[in-house]
Backbone bond lengths (Angstrom), bond angles and torsions (degrees), N, CA, C in turn:
res aa  C-N    CA-C-N  psi(-1)  N-CA   C-N-CA  omega(-1)  CA-C   N-CA-C  phi
1 M - - - 1.437 - - 1.518 108.76 -
2 S 1.352 117.04 143.45 1.455 119.52 -179.47 1.510 110.29 -66.58
3 A 1.347 114.75 155.77 1.467 120.51 -175.20 1.526 110.79 -64.46
4 S 1.361 117.66 -39.66 1.436 120.81 179.37 1.551 111.68 -63.17
5 L 1.305 115.92 -41.89 1.467 120.31 177.85 1.499 111.19 -66.44
6 A 1.326 116.56 -45.86 1.457 119.92 -177.58 1.495 111.14 -60.80
7 S 1.348 119.45 -41.28 1.434 122.91 -178.38 1.538 111.94 -65.76
8 R 1.355 114.42 -32.72 1.453 117.69 -176.97 1.515 111.85 -83.58
9 L 1.303 117.52 -15.51 1.440 120.89 -178.38 1.546 113.08 -112.92
10 A 1.287 117.13 6.93 1.451 119.09 -168.42 1.529 116.97 -80.29
11 R 1.347 117.42 -16.05 1.440 120.17 -172.51 1.560 109.42 -115.16
12 P 1.298 117.88 96.84 1.481 119.89 -178.76 1.514 109.42 -73.11
13 S 1.345 115.52 138.37 1.443 120.81 177.54 1.518 111.31 -92.92
14 L 1.313 116.33 171.91 1.475 120.59 173.90 1.498 111.25 -56.68
15 A 1.358 114.49 -40.39 1.467 117.80 -178.73 1.537 111.00 -64.11
16 F 1.340 115.53 -37.41 1.453 119.04 178.14 1.537 110.34 -65.11
17 L 1.310 119.15 -41.49 1.441 121.30 -179.77 1.521 110.39 -65.24
18 V 1.323 116.84 -39.99 1.480 119.21 177.12 1.513 109.76 -65.03
19 A 1.329 116.68 -41.87 1.478 119.63 178.42 1.497 112.59 -60.49
20 L 1.351 114.73 -41.51 1.443 119.43 179.64 1.522 112.03 -64.71
21 L 1.339 117.63 -37.47 1.431 119.79 175.60 1.522 112.41 -61.83
22 F 1.336 116.04 -47.48 1.453 118.40 178.47 1.485 111.79 -64.88
23 A 1.325 118.64 -36.64 1.451 120.38 179.13 1.515 111.12 -64.05
24 S 1.341 118.18 -38.95 1.434 120.42 179.56 1.505 112.27 -68.11
25 L 1.322 115.71 -34.97 1.464 119.04 176.64 1.509 111.25 -68.70
26 A 1.340 114.92 -40.67 1.482 119.19 -178.31 1.511 109.58 -67.56
27 S 1.320 118.15 -30.17 1.447 120.10 -174.30 1.502 114.22 -70.25
28 A 1.323 116.88 -14.36 1.474 119.88 -177.27 1.511 113.02 -60.23
29 Q 1.363 115.64 -32.14 1.438 117.88 -176.91 1.551 111.14 -120.70
30 A 1.297 116.55 6.50 1.458 119.98 -179.33 1.534 110.64 -78.18
31 P 1.335 117.18 141.38 1.451 118.42 176.45 1.517 112.01 -70.36
32 A 1.286 117.05 157.91 1.467 121.12 179.21 1.536 107.84 -63.96
33 P 1.354 115.79 142.43 1.473 118.70 179.07 1.512 111.94 -68.13
34 V 1.322 112.62 154.28 1.470 119.65 178.64 1.542 106.15 -117.00
35 V 1.322 116.49 129.10 1.430 120.01 -178.76 1.527 112.05 -58.76
36 S 1.319 115.37 127.46 1.465 119.73 -179.09 1.505 111.98 -76.08
37 T 1.308 116.23 149.48 1.453 121.00 168.77 1.528 108.87 -84.67
38 A 1.311 118.84 -179.32 1.462 121.20 -178.21 1.530 110.26 -76.37
39 T 1.322 115.09 63.88 1.468 120.72 177.09 1.525 107.90 -75.87
40 P 1.328 117.33 163.59 1.455 120.04 -176.72 1.528 113.49 -57.21
41 D 1.342 115.85 -38.52 1.470 117.88 -178.75 1.525 112.51 -66.79
42 V 1.370 115.98 -36.13 1.468 120.35 178.29 1.519 110.11 -70.26
43 V 1.340 116.88 -41.83 1.466 119.43 179.14 1.533 110.75 -62.34
44 A 1.354 116.24 -40.88 1.469 119.76 179.47 1.533 110.69 -66.63
45 L 1.333 116.40 -41.30 1.453 119.73 -179.03 1.527 110.57 -66.37
46 R 1.318 118.85 -40.16 1.453 121.85 178.63 1.521 110.27 -60.52
47 K 1.343 116.74 -41.39 1.464 120.98 -179.75 1.553 110.29 -64.28
48 L 1.331 116.58 -43.89 1.465 121.13 178.77 1.531 111.53 -61.46
49 L 1.349 116.38 -44.71 1.446 119.43 -178.33 1.515 111.20 -66.70
50 S 1.326 115.53 -36.39 1.502 119.31 179.41 1.527 110.65 -64.32
51 E 1.332 115.56 -34.78 1.455 121.03 -178.73 1.537 109.44 -74.28
52 R 1.325 117.70 -40.05 1.467 122.04 -175.80 1.523 113.98 -82.28
53 F 1.337 116.38 -24.90 1.450 120.46 177.83 1.530 109.51 -126.85
54 P 1.342 115.89 67.78 1.492 117.71 -177.94 1.498 112.07 -59.77
55 G 1.305 115.90 137.35 1.449 120.83 177.61 1.536 114.11 92.44
56 A 1.341 116.30 -15.87 1.494 119.21 -179.64 1.517 108.39 -75.01
57 E 1.323 114.88 143.04 1.475 121.13 175.56 1.518 108.69 -85.67
58 I 1.280 116.77 110.73 1.504 122.63 -176.87 1.522 108.02 -100.89
59 G 1.338 114.50 116.96 1.459 120.37 179.32 1.532 113.03 -95.66
60 A 1.325 114.58 -130.05 1.471 118.98 -175.78 1.520 110.11 -69.18
61 I 1.332 114.83 141.91 1.469 122.30 173.56 1.538 107.01 -118.50
62 T 1.332 114.81 128.02 1.486 121.20 -173.23 1.527 109.97 -129.63
63 R 1.305 115.95 131.48 1.467 120.71 172.40 1.529 108.74 -82.81
64 T 1.323 117.73 125.28 1.422 120.99 -178.21 1.537 111.99 -109.92
65 A 1.308 115.15 177.13 1.491 119.90 175.71 1.525 111.40 -96.50
66 Y 1.329 118.30 2.58 1.451 120.83 -176.59 1.519 111.33 -73.23
67 L 1.313 116.44 133.85 1.473 122.20 174.18 1.538 112.54 46.29
68 G 1.315 115.23 49.74 1.446 119.48 175.24 1.498 115.56 78.23
69 G 1.297 118.14 10.70 1.462 118.90 174.88 1.522 114.49 113.12
70 L 1.288 117.74 44.87 1.482 121.04 172.14 1.527 110.20 -60.93
71 Y 1.300 117.07 151.29 1.454 120.64 173.55 1.531 109.16 -98.43
72 E 1.304 115.95 135.00 1.430 122.75 177.66 1.537 105.92 -97.43
73 V 1.336 116.21 125.73 1.473 120.62 -175.49 1.520 109.07 -124.08
74 Q 1.315 115.31 133.34 1.466 120.62 177.32 1.527 106.95 -91.21
75 F 1.358 114.94 108.15 1.471 122.26 177.56 1.486 106.88 -104.12
76 D 1.364 116.56 114.36 1.423 121.04 179.82 1.530 108.32 52.92
77 D 1.355 120.36 -114.29 1.446 121.40 -175.64 1.529 111.01 -112.00
78 R 1.333 117.30 25.99 1.459 120.40 178.80 1.510 111.96 -141.30
79 L 1.321 116.71 171.44 1.453 120.38 178.37 1.526 108.50 -112.84
80 V 1.357 115.34 143.96 1.463 120.11 170.31 1.503 106.14 -133.28
81 Y 1.332 116.90 169.84 1.448 122.22 -177.58 1.514 109.37 -126.28
82 T 1.306 118.85 141.18 1.456 121.23 -175.35 1.528 109.94 -149.43
83 D 1.338 116.24 165.98 1.455 122.15 173.66 1.520 109.90 -87.16
84 A 1.294 117.36 175.07 1.470 123.01 -175.34 1.521 112.66 -63.38
85 K 1.341 118.19 -24.84 1.444 121.61 -177.99 1.547 112.62 -99.57
86 A 1.319 114.86 0.60 1.458 119.71 -179.18 1.506 112.93 59.23
87 N 1.343 115.40 29.51 1.449 120.32 178.13 1.525 113.90 -78.56
88 H 1.341 115.95 -27.61 1.436 121.33 179.08 1.535 109.65 -134.74
89 V 1.299 115.72 141.12 1.446 120.80 178.64 1.530 109.30 -124.81
90 L 1.313 115.53 128.52 1.466 121.45 177.45 1.505 110.05 -104.05
91 V 1.308 115.99 123.59 1.457 121.06 -177.46 1.530 108.71 -112.64
92 G 1.293 117.68 123.30 1.476 120.42 179.94 1.499 111.16 150.36
93 A 1.285 117.90 -177.56 1.433 124.35 -177.19 1.522 112.87 -98.80
94 L 1.299 116.40 133.06 1.471 121.61 173.01 1.502 108.65 -91.03
95 W 1.325 115.41 133.03 1.472 120.69 -178.24 1.505 111.55 -117.34
96 D 1.342 115.92 140.80 1.442 121.86 167.22 1.528 106.07 -84.57
97 T 1.343 116.05 109.40 1.456 118.48 -173.42 1.533 113.13 -76.17
98 V 1.324 117.81 -13.58 1.480 119.45 176.59 1.529 109.54 -85.32
99 A 1.338 115.01 -51.14 1.470 118.63 -179.85 1.509 112.80 -79.85
100 K 1.358 115.16 -11.40 1.462 120.04 -176.64 1.514 111.92 57.66
101 T 1.361 114.22 46.55 1.444 122.14 -176.26 1.525 109.87 -116.76
102 N 1.314 117.52 135.63 1.462 122.13 174.97 1.527 106.82 -81.41
103 L 1.324 115.82 102.16 1.460 120.95 -176.12 1.487 111.42 -68.04
104 T 1.331 118.91 -34.26 1.441 121.83 179.52 1.542 110.80 -64.77
105 D 1.290 116.49 -46.44 1.476 118.98 178.09 1.539 110.66 -61.52
106 D 1.341 116.43 -43.03 1.443 119.32 178.21 1.534 113.25 -57.90
107 R 1.356 114.45 -42.35 1.474 117.67 179.90 1.538 110.57 -68.04
108 L 1.321 117.42 -41.65 1.444 119.82 177.71 1.535 113.48 -57.49
109 R 1.332 114.49 -41.40 1.464 118.59 178.66 1.504 110.31 -60.32
110 K 1.328 118.34 -39.30 1.450 120.77 -179.78 1.513 112.43 -73.06
111 L 1.332 115.66 -43.35 1.461 119.77 179.53 1.513 113.17 -63.16
112 N 1.339 116.04 -33.59 1.477 121.43 -175.24 1.513 112.25 -99.37
113 R 1.308 119.11 21.55 1.437 120.32 177.92 1.523 112.46 -54.33
114 V 1.316 114.59 143.46 1.468 121.42 177.16 1.541 109.29 -104.63
115 A 1.283 118.24 130.54 1.468 122.49 179.73 1.540 106.77 -74.02
116 W 1.332 114.19 122.76 1.476 118.30 -178.96 1.562 112.95 -59.62
117 D 1.348 114.54 -34.60 1.483 115.54 -177.84 1.543 111.22 -74.87
118 S 1.318 117.71 -1.95 1.468 121.24 175.33 1.519 111.84 -95.18
119 L 1.293 118.39 -7.13 1.465 123.31 -176.59 1.554 109.79 -87.04
120 P 1.300 117.38 127.59 1.484 119.55 177.25 1.517 110.06 -81.95
121 L 1.372 113.77 79.90 1.465 119.28 -174.22 1.527 113.06 -64.28
122 E 1.303 117.56 -17.43 1.470 119.38 178.35 1.521 111.04 -69.72
123 L 1.308 117.04 -13.74 1.468 120.66 177.39 1.519 113.11 -91.42
124 A 1.333 116.50 2.22 1.458 119.76 -177.75 1.538 110.01 -105.73
125 I 1.347 114.44 156.78 1.449 120.99 169.52 1.511 107.76 -76.14
126 K 1.274 118.10 117.86 1.503 122.14 -173.30 1.524 108.45 -102.08
127 K 1.309 115.74 120.60 1.447 123.23 177.66 1.539 111.49 -122.05
128 V 1.312 116.53 120.43 1.451 120.61 -178.05 1.532 108.72 -104.28
129 K 1.328 114.88 125.72 1.492 120.48 179.54 1.535 106.95 -114.89
130 G 1.313 116.58 126.78 1.468 119.11 -177.14 1.508 111.77 62.69
131 K 1.297 119.59 -135.68 1.432 122.58 179.59 1.559 113.14 -77.69
132 G 1.322 114.27 -15.51 1.464 118.66 176.40 1.533 114.71 67.80
133 E 1.333 115.89 26.59 1.472 119.58 -174.01 1.554 112.21 -74.05
134 R 1.336 116.61 -29.89 1.461 118.85 177.78 1.537 106.77 -88.44
135 K 1.335 115.88 166.14 1.470 118.93 -179.21 1.519 110.52 -139.24
136 L 1.334 113.45 146.76 1.444 121.55 -176.53 1.532 108.91 -151.55
137 V 1.302 117.10 133.27 1.448 122.69 174.17 1.504 107.46 -108.12
138 V 1.351 115.94 137.37 1.475 121.59 176.91 1.535 109.21 -129.36
139 F 1.302 117.18 124.55 1.480 121.69 169.04 1.520 106.37 -90.81
140 S 1.311 118.70 118.15 1.440 121.47 -170.30 1.539 112.34 -135.34
141 D 1.339 115.03 144.15 1.437 122.66 177.26 1.545 106.92 -110.58
142 A 1.351 116.29 128.19 1.448 120.29 -172.95 1.514 112.51 -59.97
143 D 1.307 118.29 -28.22 1.475 121.07 -177.38 1.527 112.99 -103.54
144 C 1.305 118.77 10.66 1.446 121.91 179.05 1.539 110.03 -82.73
145 P 1.335 119.38 120.50 1.451 121.84 -179.04 1.534 113.44 -60.63
146 F 1.346 115.76 -32.43 1.459 119.01 -179.18 1.546 110.45 -74.38
147 C 1.328 114.69 -28.09 1.502 118.46 174.38 1.539 109.75 -67.56
148 H 1.309 115.48 -37.23 1.471 119.37 176.65 1.540 109.37 -61.48
149 K 1.327 114.84 -41.93 1.445 119.95 -178.84 1.555 110.17 -65.15
150 L 1.327 116.60 -43.99 1.464 119.22 178.03 1.492 112.05 -63.75
151 E 1.310 119.43 -40.60 1.474 122.77 176.75 1.526 109.80 -55.76
152 E 1.302 115.67 -42.55 1.489 119.02 179.73 1.504 111.66 -63.22
153 E 1.349 114.98 -42.09 1.500 119.36 -179.49 1.536 108.99 -67.95
154 M 1.336 119.03 -37.94 1.481 121.15 -175.71 1.490 112.31 -70.87
155 K 1.319 117.82 -11.19 1.467 118.66 174.32 1.516 111.05 -59.83
156 G 1.323 117.63 -24.58 1.476 122.08 179.79 1.500 114.09 -85.51
157 L 1.345 118.33 -5.16 1.467 119.14 178.41 1.537 110.72 -79.87
158 D 1.324 115.38 145.92 1.435 120.83 177.61 1.525 109.64 -134.78
159 N 1.314 115.89 165.23 1.483 121.67 178.69 1.514 111.62 51.44
160 V 1.324 115.55 50.47 1.445 119.83 -176.60 1.516 109.70 -144.97
161 T 1.308 115.14 146.84 1.475 122.51 170.13 1.510 108.32 -107.66
162 V 1.315 114.69 117.53 1.466 120.94 -177.03 1.532 108.17 -102.79
163 Y 1.321 116.43 123.43 1.507 122.51 175.47 1.536 106.58 -104.87
164 T 1.305 117.00 111.67 1.462 121.72 -179.92 1.529 109.68 -100.46
165 F 1.355 113.94 114.46 1.484 119.25 174.39 1.548 107.17 -89.89
166 L 1.323 116.45 124.92 1.448 121.92 178.42 1.532 108.33 -69.95
167 F 1.308 115.81 116.42 1.480 120.19 -174.02 1.542 111.03 -133.59
168 P 1.354 115.46 65.31 1.464 117.97 178.67 1.521 111.70 -66.11
169 I 1.315 117.61 133.92 1.457 122.73 177.71 1.531 106.22 -99.16
170 D 1.313 114.76 101.77 1.440 121.09 -169.90 1.509 114.55 -57.84
171 Q 1.333 115.31 -41.93 1.436 119.17 -174.66 1.537 113.02 -69.26
172 L 1.313 115.45 -20.59 1.485 120.84 177.18 1.519 113.31 -96.84
173 H 1.321 115.21 -39.88 1.453 120.85 -174.24 1.535 109.66 -133.89
174 P 1.322 117.31 81.84 1.466 121.19 -173.13 1.529 115.79 -61.81
175 Q 1.350 118.77 -19.68 1.429 120.59 179.57 1.517 113.90 -93.35
176 A 1.365 115.69 -8.88 1.477 119.78 -172.87 1.525 114.03 -65.33
177 A 1.314 115.95 -36.17 1.464 118.95 179.39 1.534 112.68 -62.79
178 Q 1.310 116.35 -43.63 1.474 121.33 178.93 1.519 109.62 -64.68
179 K 1.334 116.50 -43.55 1.465 119.40 178.05 1.529 111.86 -61.92
180 S 1.337 115.39 -39.24 1.464 120.12 178.93 1.510 111.07 -63.37
181 K 1.333 116.59 -39.58 1.447 119.28 178.34 1.522 111.93 -65.80
182 Q 1.330 116.24 -41.98 1.457 119.61 -179.85 1.545 109.45 -65.06
183 I 1.313 118.78 -38.47 1.449 120.84 178.13 1.541 111.19 -64.25
184 W 1.336 115.70 -44.27 1.455 119.12 178.95 1.516 112.07 -64.27
185 C 1.314 116.41 -36.86 1.455 120.94 -176.67 1.523 114.09 -81.10
186 S 1.325 117.57 2.75 1.476 119.95 177.22 1.503 110.97 -77.23
187 A 1.311 116.43 167.12 1.459 122.06 -179.25 1.534 111.08 -63.26
188 D 1.338 117.25 -30.18 1.453 121.59 -176.18 1.534 108.01 -139.30
189 P 1.342 119.66 86.78 1.458 122.37 -175.71 1.518 114.97 -58.10
190 V 1.333 115.58 -35.07 1.501 118.99 178.28 1.555 110.70 -61.57
191 K 1.310 114.33 -49.55 1.472 118.96 179.21 1.547 111.28 -65.03
192 A 1.333 115.33 -41.48 1.470 120.50 -178.01 1.517 109.72 -62.16
193 W 1.356 117.29 -43.00 1.448 121.19 177.62 1.513 111.90 -61.63
194 D 1.341 116.36 -48.16 1.451 119.84 -179.71 1.547 109.62 -63.78
195 D 1.310 117.24 -44.26 1.449 119.04 -178.32 1.547 111.81 -62.34
196 Y 1.345 115.51 -37.96 1.447 118.37 -178.65 1.539 111.89 -60.73
197 F 1.333 116.79 -38.48 1.442 121.57 -179.09 1.545 111.75 -74.45
198 V 1.275 117.04 -12.24 1.485 122.07 174.72 1.485 111.50 -95.95
199 T 1.342 117.03 -47.13 1.463 121.59 -170.59 1.541 113.81 -104.44
200 G 1.340 115.52 -22.18 1.458 117.61 -175.47 1.498 113.78 80.30
201 K 1.350 117.68 4.53 1.440 122.89 -178.33 1.526 112.41 -99.72
202 V 1.327 116.42 136.98 1.461 119.16 177.52 1.496 110.27 -101.38
203 P 1.328 119.37 156.90 1.460 122.40 -179.49 1.502 112.19 -58.61
204 D 1.273 116.48 153.25 1.490 124.40 -177.04 1.532 109.50 -85.00
205 N 1.337 116.35 76.67 1.451 120.20 175.13 1.547 106.35 -150.84
206 K 1.313 116.07 172.90 1.464 120.12 -177.81 1.530 114.16 -89.22
207 G 1.323 115.63 -3.48 1.474 118.51 179.88 1.547 112.85 66.61
208 D 1.354 114.82 23.97 1.452 119.08 -175.39 1.543 113.92 -100.03
209 C 1.329 117.01 13.53 1.475 118.93 176.87 1.523 107.96 -78.29
210 K 1.290 116.49 170.52 1.444 121.15 174.06 1.543 109.80 -63.76
211 N 1.333 116.84 116.89 1.471 119.69 -172.07 1.551 109.33 -135.70
212 P 1.317 116.88 160.39 1.455 119.91 -173.70 1.562 114.88 -98.16
213 V 1.361 117.35 10.58 1.461 119.13 -171.25 1.507 114.03 -56.53
214 A 1.325 118.57 -46.93 1.461 121.26 179.62 1.525 109.37 -63.34
215 A 1.301 118.38 -39.31 1.472 123.91 -179.31 1.526 111.55 -66.61
216 T 1.347 115.25 -41.19 1.482 116.98 -178.29 1.549 110.14 -75.77
217 Q 1.343 116.75 -30.35 1.478 117.69 172.53 1.540 110.87 -62.12
218 A 1.332 115.23 -42.95 1.474 120.04 -179.97 1.546 109.01 -66.57
219 L 1.335 117.90 -38.45 1.458 121.18 178.65 1.530 110.00 -60.23
220 G 1.299 115.56 -47.27 1.487 119.65 179.52 1.502 112.53 -60.11
221 Q 1.337 117.04 -40.58 1.457 120.14 178.99 1.529 110.15 -67.47
222 K 1.318 116.59 -38.42 1.491 119.98 177.93 1.533 110.64 -62.68
223 L 1.320 116.80 -35.29 1.445 120.70 179.63 1.530 113.14 -87.31
224 R 1.330 116.27 4.82 1.451 122.46 176.64 1.539 111.65 65.71
225 I 1.314 114.16 33.09 1.462 118.54 174.64 1.508 108.08 -85.92
226 S 1.297 116.10 124.34 1.478 119.32 -174.79 1.510 112.84 -122.91
227 A 1.307 118.78 -1.49 1.455 121.53 -178.93 1.507 108.94 -145.00
228 T 1.319 114.32 156.22 1.466 120.65 176.68 1.518 110.97 -123.20
229 P 1.304 117.45 147.56 1.469 126.25 -3.05 1.540 111.17 -79.95
230 T 1.284 115.97 150.72 1.467 122.40 172.87 1.531 107.32 -129.77
231 M 1.324 115.73 132.86 1.478 120.39 -176.63 1.538 110.57 -112.48
232 I 1.310 114.75 150.52 1.490 121.80 167.42 1.506 106.83 -116.15
233 L 1.355 114.99 123.45 1.470 120.88 -175.43 1.539 109.88 -92.26
234 A 1.331 114.07 -179.52 1.458 120.17 -171.62 1.526 113.70 -61.84
235 D 1.343 118.21 -26.91 1.483 121.08 178.61 1.481 111.54 -91.39
236 G 1.329 118.47 6.01 1.488 122.14 178.88 1.492 112.11 87.26
237 S 1.311 121.19 -1.05 1.447 122.78 177.82 1.508 110.99 -70.76
238 V 1.335 113.69 143.95 1.461 121.30 -175.21 1.549 108.45 -100.97
239 L 1.329 115.20 129.10 1.466 119.76 -173.45 1.561 109.55 -133.13
240 P 1.296 118.37 111.25 1.470 121.10 -179.72 1.542 111.77 -85.97
241 G 1.292 117.02 157.05 1.480 120.22 169.08 1.504 115.14 109.19
242 A 1.313 114.35 156.64 1.455 122.27 176.30 1.506 110.90 -90.43
243 L 1.336 116.77 83.56 1.425 121.20 -174.30 1.510 112.39 -76.54
244 P 1.332 117.32 145.76 1.482 119.40 172.20 1.533 109.86 -64.69
245 L 1.304 115.83 155.94 1.463 120.09 -175.10 1.524 114.02 -53.08
246 A 1.294 118.47 -46.03 1.449 121.53 -178.19 1.530 112.22 -59.81
247 R 1.337 115.15 -43.47 1.467 119.56 179.06 1.511 111.11 -67.81
248 L 1.355 115.90 -39.24 1.438 119.15 179.36 1.528 112.36 -64.74
249 E 1.344 116.56 -40.32 1.448 119.81 177.84 1.533 110.95 -63.55
250 A 1.336 116.12 -38.94 1.465 120.17 -179.66 1.528 110.33 -67.07
251 E 1.344 116.62 -41.50 1.460 119.90 178.83 1.523 112.07 -65.55
252 M 1.338 116.18 -39.53 1.466 120.74 178.81 1.531 110.46 -66.15
253 K 1.316 115.13 -40.75 1.486 117.54 179.40 1.523 112.88 -64.60
254 Q 1.331 114.73 -39.68 1.468 119.25 178.46 1.537 110.38 -65.87
255 A 1.366 115.65 -42.93 1.450 119.57 179.13 1.511 112.18 -64.75
256 E 1.305 117.79 -37.76 1.468 120.92 178.72 1.530 111.21 -63.89
257 S 1.341 114.52 -38.69 1.480 119.01 178.05 1.523 109.17 -67.03
258 E 1.334 117.24 -42.93 1.458 120.89 179.60 1.524 111.06 -63.67
259 A 1.338 116.48 -38.64 1.457 120.91 179.60 1.533 111.23 -62.00
260 K 1.299 117.81 -38.40 1.462 121.21 177.59 1.510 111.86 -64.71
261 K 1.345 116.25 -38.85 1.453 121.86 178.22 1.524 109.95 -64.88
262 L 1.329 116.07 -43.32 1.456 120.84 -179.22 1.506 111.56 -65.14
263 A 1.329 117.29 -33.58 1.468 120.75 -178.44 1.504 111.63 -70.22
264 K 1.329 117.29 -23.23 1.482 121.88 -179.53 1.530 112.10 -83.14
265 K 1.337 116.35 -12.75 1.465 119.10 -176.59 1.556 109.76 -81.41
């Protein structure tokens, strides 16, 4: 989110908190929003928001059923909710209190889907487990403790092809980029990656072969990935965090089902 927008929306009032509570209660029975086309109301609202938040990147605008028809607006990398005149903006997550689902997060995952055919998979470490029929992308930092945790959980996955994009975050782990290069430059990058997470040892080379580390760092930045591990599932949805195996399996299953639906459209 742009700095000007963030500063103007950073301090929630009591009224906002009350509104958020009612919104979450209302969402329990509200139908899922449908993305609006460029109808006159959406065009007018986009113009108003552009005037009131100059410099902000305004994405999809959706008319919802929440609280009599709030508009859902994608601002930079987050969602906010507003009325048709943009007089009030609600910042926060809407929850389905029955299903205990974060509706805002779910919508963001759909809006920010990544097209699989746009991913340069040849720049990833490719590991096939079993038949490899399922697919999963992971952006991972060699020195990220949560990446270590996810690697441990993924040992339980089967029938999957995992594409690992080396994504060292230099400001957090200054040695990770060099380690990533040495792993890539080994005779068997898949084995070297797995061995590193078990032993902590990197292959004995200078990491000076032709490697994709700079390119995969740029790719992650382009996709607005800011933390590791971050996964891309079969439907293109982006999912951050070191999930336990059961949760990861559930998320992958849901994404595979969604991918089949999208393929039929």
